[in-house]
C-alpha positions in Angstrom: 121.6 162.9 8.6 121.9 160.6 6.6 125.1 159.8 4.8 127.5 157.4 6.3 131.0 157.4 5.1 132.5 157.2 1.6 135.9 155.9 0.5 138.1 157.5 -2.1 141.2 156.3 -4.0 144.3 158.5 -4.3 147.4 157.7 -6.3 150.7 156.8 -4.7 153.4 154.0 -4.7 153.0 150.4 -5.3 153.1 147.8 -2.6 152.8 144.1 -2.2 150.1 142.4 -0.2 150.6 138.9 1.0 147.2 138.3 2.4 143.8 139.9 2.0 142.6 142.1 4.8 138.9 142.5 4.1 137.0 145.7 4.6 133.7 145.8 6.6 130.4 146.3 4.8 129.1 149.0 7.2 127.8 151.5 4.7 131.0 153.5 4.3 131.5 155.5 1.1 134.8 154.8 -0.5 136.4 157.4 -2.8 139.4 157.0 -5.0 141.1 160.4 -5.4 144.0 161.3 -7.6 145.4 163.8 -10.1 146.3 163.0 -13.7 148.1 159.6 -13.9 149.4 159.7 -10.3 148.6 156.9 -7.9 145.2 157.0 -6.3 144.5 156.8 -2.6 141.5 155.4 -0.8 139.5 157.7 1.5 136.4 157.4 3.6 134.0 160.3 3.2 132.2 161.6 6.3 130.3 164.7 7.2 131.6 166.5 10.3 129.6 168.4 13.0 129.9 171.6 11.0 128.2 169.9 8.0 131.4 169.7 5.9 132.5 166.7 3.9 135.9 165.4 5.1 138.1 162.7 3.7 139.7 160.3 6.1 142.5 158.1 4.6 141.6 154.4 4.7 145.3 153.6 5.5 148.8 155.0 5.5 149.3 153.7 2.0 148.2 154.7 -1.4 147.1 152.1 -3.9 150.4 152.3 -5.9 148.3 152.5 -9.1 146.2 155.0 -11.1 142.9 153.3 -10.8 139.3 153.8 -12.0 136.0 152.0 -12.4 136.0 151.0 -8.7 133.3 148.9 -7.1 132.7 147.2 -3.8 132.2 143.4 -3.8 130.0 142.3 -1.0 131.0 138.6 -1.3 134.6 139.1 -0.2 134.5 142.8 1.1 137.2 144.0 -1.3 137.3 146.8 -3.7 137.9 146.1 -7.4 139.1 148.6 -10.0 140.9 148.7 -13.4 143.8 150.4 -15.0 144.1 151.0 -18.7 145.5 150.6 -21.3 145.8 147.7 -21.4 142.8 146.8 -19.3 144.2 145.4 -16.0 142.2 144.3 -13.0 143.1 145.1 -9.4 141.7 144.5 -5.9 142.2 146.7 -2.9 141.7 145.6 0.7 141.8 147.4 4.1 145.5 148.1 3.7 144.7 150.5 0.9 147.2 148.9 -1.5 146.2 147.6 -4.9 147.2 144.1 -6.0 147.1 143.1 -9.7 144.9 140.3 -10.8 146.3 140.5 -14.3 144.7 141.1 -17.7 141.2 139.7 -17.9 140.8 136.9 -20.4 139.6 138.2 -23.7 140.8 141.8 -23.2 142.6 142.3 -26.5 144.1 145.3 -28.2 140.7 146.3 -29.5 139.9 147.7 -26.0 143.0 149.9 -26.0 141.0 152.6 -27.9 138.7 153.1 -24.9 139.0 154.8 -21.6 137.7 152.9 -18.6 136.8 155.2 -15.7 133.2 154.2 -15.1 132.4 151.1 -13.0 130.6 149.2 -10.2 130.4 145.7 -8.9 127.0 143.9 -9.4 125.0 143.3 -6.1 125.7 139.6 -6.4 129.4 140.2 -6.5 129.8 138.3 -9.8 130.9 141.0 -12.2 132.8 144.3 -12.2 130.9 146.3 -14.8 133.0 149.0 -16.6 132.1 151.3 -19.4 134.4 151.9 -22.3 134.4 155.5 -23.2 135.5 157.0 -26.5 135.3 160.7 -27.6 133.7 161.5 -24.3 130.8 159.1 -24.9 130.2 155.8 -23.1 130.3 153.3 -25.9 130.6 149.7 -24.6 129.7 147.7 -21.5 132.5 145.3 -20.3 131.6 142.6 -17.8 134.6 141.2 -15.9 133.8 137.9 -14.3 135.2 138.0 -10.7 134.2 134.4 -9.9 136.8 132.8 -12.3 140.6 132.9 -11.9 141.1 134.1 -15.5 138.4 136.9 -15.1 137.0 136.5 -18.6 135.1 139.4 -20.1 132.1 139.9 -22.3 131.7 143.1 -24.3 128.4 144.7 -25.5 127.5 147.9 -27.1 125.7 150.5 -25.0 122.5 151.6 -26.7 120.0 154.5 -26.2 120.8 158.2 -25.8 124.5 159.0 -25.9 125.8 159.7 -22.4 129.1 160.3 -20.6 128.7 158.9 -17.0 131.9 159.2 -14.9 130.5 156.6 -12.5 127.6 154.3 -11.9 125.9 152.8 -8.9 123.4 149.9 -8.2 120.3 150.7 -6.1 120.5 148.2 -3.2 116.7 147.9 -3.1 115.8 147.5 -6.8 119.1 146.7 -8.5 118.6 149.6 -11.0 121.8 151.2 -12.2 122.1 155.0 -12.1 124.6 157.4 -13.6 125.0 161.2 -14.1 125.3 162.2 -17.7 127.9 165.0 -18.2 126.7 165.7 -21.7 123.2 166.8 -20.8 123.7 167.2 -17.0 121.1 164.8 -15.8 120.5 161.6 -13.9 120.0 158.5 -16.1 119.2 154.8 -15.7 121.0 151.9 -17.3 119.2 148.6 -17.9 122.1 146.1 -18.0 119.8 143.3 -19.1 119.6 145.1 -22.5 122.6 147.4 -22.1 120.3 150.3 -22.7 120.3 153.9 -21.4 117.1 155.7 -20.5 116.9 159.4 -19.7 113.5 160.2 -18.1 114.9 162.9 -15.8 115.2 166.7 -16.3 118.6 168.4 -16.7 120.4 169.9 -13.7 122.8 172.5 -15.2 124.4 173.2 -11.9 126.5 170.0 -11.9 129.1 169.4 -14.6 130.7 166.0 -13.7 129.8 163.5 -10.9 133.0 161.5 -10.5 131.7 159.3 -7.6 128.3 157.8 -7.1 127.2 155.7 -4.1 124.1 154.4 -2.4 123.5 154.2 1.3 121.6 151.4 3.1 118.4 153.4 3.0 118.4 153.6 -0.8 119.6 157.2 -1.0 121.9 158.1 -3.9 124.8 160.4 -3.2 127.5 161.8 -5.5 130.8 163.8 -5.2 131.6 166.0 -8.2 132.2 169.2 -9.9 129.9 172.2 -10.1 129.4 173.9 -13.5 132.0 176.7 -13.8 134.4 175.2 -11.3 137.7 173.4 -12.0 137.7 170.6 -9.4 135.4 168.2 -7.7 134.4 169.4 -4.3 130.6 169.3 -3.9 128.5 166.5 -2.3 125.2 166.0 -4.0 122.0 164.0 -3.2 119.8 162.6 -6.0 116.1 161.8 -6.0 115.9 158.5 -8.0 112.2 159.0 -8.5 112.2 162.6 -10.0 115.8 163.1 -10.9 116.0 166.2 -8.6 119.5 167.1 -7.5 120.4 168.8 -4.2 123.7 170.3 -3.3 124.4 169.1 0.3 127.8 170.5 1.3 131.3 170.9 0.1 134.6 169.2 0.8 138.2 169.0 -0.3 139.1 169.6 -3.9 139.9 166.6 -6.1 141.1 166.6 -9.7 139.4 163.3 -10.3 137.4 160.9 -8.1 135.8 157.5 -8.3 133.4 156.2 -5.7 131.6 153.1 -4.4 129.9 151.9 -1.2 128.6 148.7 0.4 124.9 149.5 1.1 124.1 145.8 1.8 124.5 146.2 5.5 122.4 146.9 8.7 122.0 150.5 9.8 120.1 152.4 12.5 118.2 155.6 12.5 116.8 157.3 15.6 114.6 160.4 16.0 111.8 162.0 17.9 108.8 164.0 16.6 109.0 166.2 19.7 112.5 167.8 19.8 111.3 170.5 22.2 109.4 169.4 25.3 108.7 170.3 28.9 109.4 168.3 32.2 106.7 165.8 33.3 105.6 165.2 29.7 105.9 162.1 27.5 107.6 162.1 24.1 107.8 159.4 21.4 111.1 158.1 20.2 111.5 156.0 17.0 114.4 153.6 16.3 114.4 152.2 12.7 116.6 149.2 11.9 117.3 148.8 8.1 118.6 145.4 7.0 119.8 145.8 3.4 122.0 142.6 3.6 119.3 140.5 1.9 119.6 137.8 4.7 118.1 137.4 8.2 120.6 138.6 10.8 120.2 136.7 14.1 121.4 137.0 17.7 121.9 140.8 17.6 121.7 143.1 20.6 120.1 146.5 20.7 121.0 148.8 23.7 120.0 152.4 24.6 120.9 154.5 27.7 118.5 157.4 28.0 119.3 160.4 30.3 119.0 159.8 34.0 116.1 162.3 34.2 113.9 160.1 31.9 112.0 156.9 32.3 110.8 154.5 29.6 107.0 154.1 29.6 106.6 151.6 26.8 108.5 149.7 24.1 106.7 148.5 21.0 108.8 146.4 18.6 107.9 144.2 15.6 111.1 142.2 16.0 111.6 138.9 17.8 114.0 139.4 20.8 114.3 139.3 24.6 114.3 142.3 26.9 117.1 141.3 29.3 117.8 144.6 31.0 115.9 147.8 31.8 112.7 148.6 29.9 109.6 150.3 31.3 110.3 152.1 34.5 114.0 152.4 33.8 116.1 154.8 31.7 117.7 152.1 29.6 117.0 148.9 27.9 118.7 145.9 26.3 117.1 143.7 23.6 119.0 140.5 22.9 118.7 137.6 20.5 117.1 139.9 17.9 116.3 138.4 14.6 116.2 141.1 11.9 114.9 140.0 8.5 115.6 142.1 5.4 113.7 145.4 5.2 113.0 148.3 7.5 111.8 147.7 11.1 110.6 150.5 13.4 110.6 150.3 17.2 108.5 152.9 19.0 109.2 154.0 22.6 107.4 156.4 24.9 109.7 158.3 27.2 108.7 160.3 30.3 110.7 163.4 31.2 111.1 163.7 35.0 110.6 167.1 36.9 114.3 167.9 36.8 114.9 167.0 33.2 115.6 170.6 32.0 118.5 170.6 29.5 119.6 169.3 26.1 120.0 165.6 25.7 121.4 163.2 23.0 119.6 160.1 22.0 121.6 157.3 20.4 121.1 153.6 20.3 123.7 150.9 19.5 123.3 147.6 17.7 126.1 145.1 18.2 127.0 141.4 17.7 126.8 142.1 14.0 128.8 139.8 11.7 132.4 141.0 11.4 131.8 141.4 7.7 129.2 144.0 8.5 131.4 145.9 10.9 130.5 144.2 14.2 128.5 147.2 15.6 126.7 150.3 14.4 125.2 153.3 16.1 122.0 155.2 15.2 122.0 158.2 12.9 119.8 161.3 13.1 118.0 161.3 9.7 117.2 165.1 9.9 120.9 166.1 9.6 123.6 165.4 7.1 126.2 164.6 9.7 127.4 161.0 9.9 126.2 158.8 12.8 125.0 161.7 14.9 122.5 161.4 17.8 119.0 162.9 17.9 118.6 165.9 20.2 115.8 166.8 22.5 115.6 170.1 24.3 113.7 170.1 27.6 112.7 173.6 28.6 110.8 174.9 31.7 107.1 174.9 31.1 106.0 178.3 29.7 103.5 179.5 27.2 104.8 181.1 24.0 102.4 181.4 21.1 103.7 180.2 17.8 101.8 182.5 15.4 104.0 185.4 14.1 101.5 188.2 14.8 98.4 188.8 17.0 96.9 191.1 14.4 93.5 190.0 13.2 93.1 191.1 9.6 89.7 192.0 8.1 87.6 188.9 7.3 90.3 186.5 8.5 91.0 184.1 11.3 94.1 183.4 13.3 95.2 180.2 15.1 96.5 180.5 18.6 98.8 177.6 19.3 101.3 177.4 22.2 102.8 174.3 20.6 103.6 172.4 23.8 103.3 168.6 23.5 102.2 166.3 26.2 100.3 168.8 28.3 96.6 169.6 28.9 95.0 172.9 27.9 92.3 175.1 29.2 91.4 178.2 27.2 89.4 181.2 28.4 86.9 180.3 25.6 86.2 177.1 27.4 88.0 175.0 24.8 90.4 172.2 26.0 92.0 171.8 22.6 95.7 172.3 22.0 94.9 175.3 19.8 92.0 177.5 19.0 90.9 179.5 15.9 89.6 183.1 16.6 87.9 185.6 14.4 87.2 188.3 17.0 89.5 190.8 18.8 90.2 190.5 22.5 92.4 188.9 25.1 92.7 185.2 25.2 94.3 183.2 28.0 95.3 179.5 28.3 96.4 177.4 31.2 98.7 174.5 30.4 99.3 171.7 32.8 102.0 169.0 32.8 102.4 166.2 35.3 104.2 168.5 37.8 103.8 172.1 36.7 101.4 174.7 35.4 101.8 177.8 33.3 99.4 180.5 32.1 99.8 182.5 28.9 97.8 185.4 27.5 97.7 187.1 24.1 95.9 190.2 23.0 94.4 189.9 19.5 94.0 193.3 17.8 91.5 193.9 15.0 93.2 195.7 12.1 91.3 198.0 9.8 92.2 198.1 6.1 90.1 198.7 3.1 90.6 199.8 -0.5 88.0 201.4 -2.9 88.5 201.8 -6.6 85.1 203.4 -7.3 82.1 202.3 -9.4 82.5 200.4 -12.7 83.0 202.7 -15.8 82.3 202.8 -19.5 84.9 204.4 -21.8 84.9 205.2 -25.4 87.5 203.3 -27.5 90.7 205.3 -27.3 89.9 207.0 -24.0 92.6 206.9 -21.2 92.0 205.8 -17.7 93.4 206.8 -14.3 92.8 204.6 -11.3 93.6 206.3 -7.9 92.4 204.1 -5.1 91.2 205.3 -1.7 92.8 203.6 1.2 91.1 203.4 4.6 92.1 204.3 7.3 93.7 207.4 5.8 97.5 207.6 6.3 98.1 203.9 5.6 100.9 203.3 3.1 100.5 199.7 2.0 102.1 197.9 -0.8 100.1 197.8 -4.1 99.8 194.8 -6.3 97.8 195.4 -9.5 96.5 192.8 -12.0 93.9 192.6 -14.7 91.7 190.0 -16.3 92.7 190.8 -19.9 93.2 193.7 -22.2 95.7 194.8 -24.7 96.5 197.9 -22.8 99.1 197.6 -20.0 99.3 199.4 -16.7 102.0 202.0 -16.4 103.3 200.9 -13.0 102.2 197.6 -11.4 103.7 198.5 -8.0 102.4 202.1 -7.8 99.4 203.4 -6.1 98.1 205.2 -9.2 98.0 203.5 -12.6 97.2 204.8 -16.0 95.9 202.7 -18.9 94.3 202.9 -22.3 92.2 199.7 -22.6 91.0 198.6 -26.1 88.7 195.8 -24.7 86.5 195.2 -21.7 88.8 194.6 -18.7 88.6 194.2 -14.9 91.4 195.6 -12.8 92.2 194.0 -9.4 94.1 195.7 -6.6 95.5 193.8 -3.6 97.0 196.1 -0.9 99.0 194.7 2.0 100.1 196.5 5.1 103.1 195.9 7.3 101.2 193.4 9.4 100.5 191.2 6.4 96.8 192.2 6.2 95.3 192.3 2.7 92.4 194.3 1.3 91.0 193.7 -2.2 88.9 195.6 -4.7 88.2 195.5 -8.4 86.7 197.7 -11.1 85.2 196.7 -14.4 85.8 198.9 -17.4 83.5 198.5 -20.4 84.9 199.8 -23.7 82.3 201.3 -26.0 83.4 200.3 -29.5 80.7 202.3 -31.4 82.5 203.4 -34.6 81.6 207.1 -34.8 82.5 207.9 -38.5 81.2 211.0 -40.2 80.8 211.2 -44.0 79.3 214.4 -45.6 76.4 213.9 -48.0 77.6 216.8 -50.2 80.6 219.0 -50.9 81.4 222.0 -53.1 84.9 222.1 -54.4 84.9 225.8 -55.5 87.9 226.9 -53.6 85.9 229.2 -51.3 87.5 227.6 -48.3 84.2 226.0 -47.2 83.5 222.3 -47.7 86.0 222.1 -50.6 87.1 218.5 -50.0 85.3 215.3 -49.5 87.1 213.5 -46.6 86.3 211.1 -43.7 85.7 212.4 -40.2 85.6 210.5 -36.9 85.6 211.0 -33.2 89.3 210.2 -33.0 92.0 209.7 -35.7 91.7 206.3 -37.3 94.0 204.7 -39.9 92.7 204.9 -43.5 93.3 201.6 -45.2 91.8 202.7 -48.5 89.4 205.4 -49.7 87.7 205.1 -53.1 85.3 207.3 -55.0 83.3 206.2 -58.1 81.1 208.0 -60.6 77.5 206.8 -61.4 78.8 204.4 -64.0 81.2 202.7 -61.5 84.4 204.3 -62.9 87.0 205.0 -60.2 87.6 208.7 -60.0 89.7 208.9 -56.8 91.6 206.6 -54.5 93.8 207.0 -51.5 95.6 204.6 -49.0 97.2 205.7 -45.8 96.7 208.7 -43.6 94.2 209.2 -40.8 90.6 210.3 -40.6 89.9 214.0 -40.1 92.7 215.1 -42.4 91.2 217.1 -45.4 94.5 216.7 -47.3 93.7 213.1 -48.0 90.2 213.8 -49.2 88.9 214.2 -52.8 89.2 217.7 -54.2 86.5 217.1 -56.8 88.8 216.7 -59.8 89.3 213.9 -62.3 92.7 213.8 -63.9 93.3 217.5 -63.0 89.9 218.7 -64.3 86.8 219.6 -62.4 84.4 216.7 -62.1 80.8 217.2 -63.2 78.2 217.9 -60.7 76.1 214.9 -59.6 76.0 211.9 -57.3 79.2 209.9 -56.6 79.6 206.7 -54.6 82.4 206.1 -52.0 84.0 203.1 -50.2 86.2 203.5 -47.1 88.1 200.9 -45.1 89.3 202.1 -41.7 91.5 200.3 -39.1 90.6 201.3 -35.5 92.7 201.4 -32.3 91.7 197.9 -31.3 93.0 196.5 -34.7 89.5 196.0 -36.2 89.1 196.9 -39.9 85.6 198.0 -40.9 84.1 199.1 -44.3 81.9 202.2 -44.8 80.1 203.1 -48.0 77.5 205.6 -49.3 76.9 208.4 -51.7 77.9 212.1 -51.9 76.6 214.9 -54.1 79.1 217.2 -55.7 77.8 220.8 -56.1 79.6 223.6 -57.9 
């Protein structure tokens, strides 16, 4: 997986501790859970085989106090937390009971106006950092010096964007401080050198409050908190500290409030294989990664691994100094002793041979022991591809057989398919003559392959069928502006009922049904329509048709009219191929005097034309000048002018 354990605090009764019982810095996540002002209790958070977050009590005791701002101090392996008001400092050891260290020097009544629920211990163990919060905004940074008996404090204002982080955590690799802002639902960074917040990450509205934040030894940031719309904290999250992306991992018990911390400054193991499915008599790679986040060289360690009886180690490649004292190549186990592990990540690569009778499912897990007691003494490897805690890698050894990995043997028009049995560690011989693990084919027919392991042989065949599919939209067309269009594609072979996906290059018109076979449109501009059809086998066929829109403005203006009420040519009006909006229509006499005007209406309507009268009296015969402005379907406005003769 990845996540190790986490510890929680839950509230209970007080107790006295006479001697400190240190915790172990082994990567556990510690959570402090409680409700209201009740005493918190410490839990360790783990993920079980079903992928659920579970809380395991650290001890039979609660802390006896209602605590917040918890952090893990690596220098003494104790938890530190505060209670307020007044601001009181506590430590918690492996008994789970809190012991008061009194009021930090300098913590006066001025701090009583703040809530202190946000905190973490610095990686060097010198300070417990807590944020003072007022009106749901983190306002001040309080540093409590853990190295002095009086635990003096310094107080600074928190600058930058206003945030409300319920918890903070230090990245073990960079020392950067992270929090989750409940105001804008996003991951933020805090630069404690300048007490400044930066918010370079996007919002994640799905999370409301992250009460607990903790890093693991691999530098992964985790959180336990409340989803938006819910009333309790019960969701485990993972955060990407590069992008700010948030992933919901799993759910766990409900908590009214939580506070979290961890000790990532430890040594952890991860183990995996890139070949989880294999056949007998083949070889697979196995990788063991040792991560030392303790910042010091750890010496004299021992790494052991017992592989299944039906396997043999072929090789071990390690960058670490150590001595192979047991097993190794030719055996199914090994022991490396006197290992010196510097800070950083170190990868050991093994090659494992699967024997002829190795059919079955097997667990792979290594153990590193002789660790310092402060680091837990021993640790086992974790599978990085699951979320379960400290779980082994799994390999499935299956009898040698050929099963092609592609989803279909259908060969679509103009395409190729890859034939890949996907069996690692074997040799291949194809009917095409190729000895490659996979082949790419573009022709129909039967293809066979023979795969050979060190002790077995299997033959597989696949029949590749050529699929016919074509679509035809017809030749390109020219339409007059305002004309409608119907596109009815022809599908071959007939009887096919594919899915239809229409699109267009541009155009102000819109298709009537983008998922239908037949579409209707009325384009106002030149446009190309594209059709992608896909059948049940996933084959596609494409076609397009270009439509040119002829925008010739066909406007008709008579050169004479006779307003004598004989029913023939009695009005002077504008004609056109299709009705167009009349913006304005003006008529002037020979001296430029306006004799008629009209705005509105459409062309082709005699009722908006000039009836040959001026102020209710018949106008004199002669030549008159007109000006017309028309708005066409595509939105263009054009002007037309000329002369007309009035005849009585």
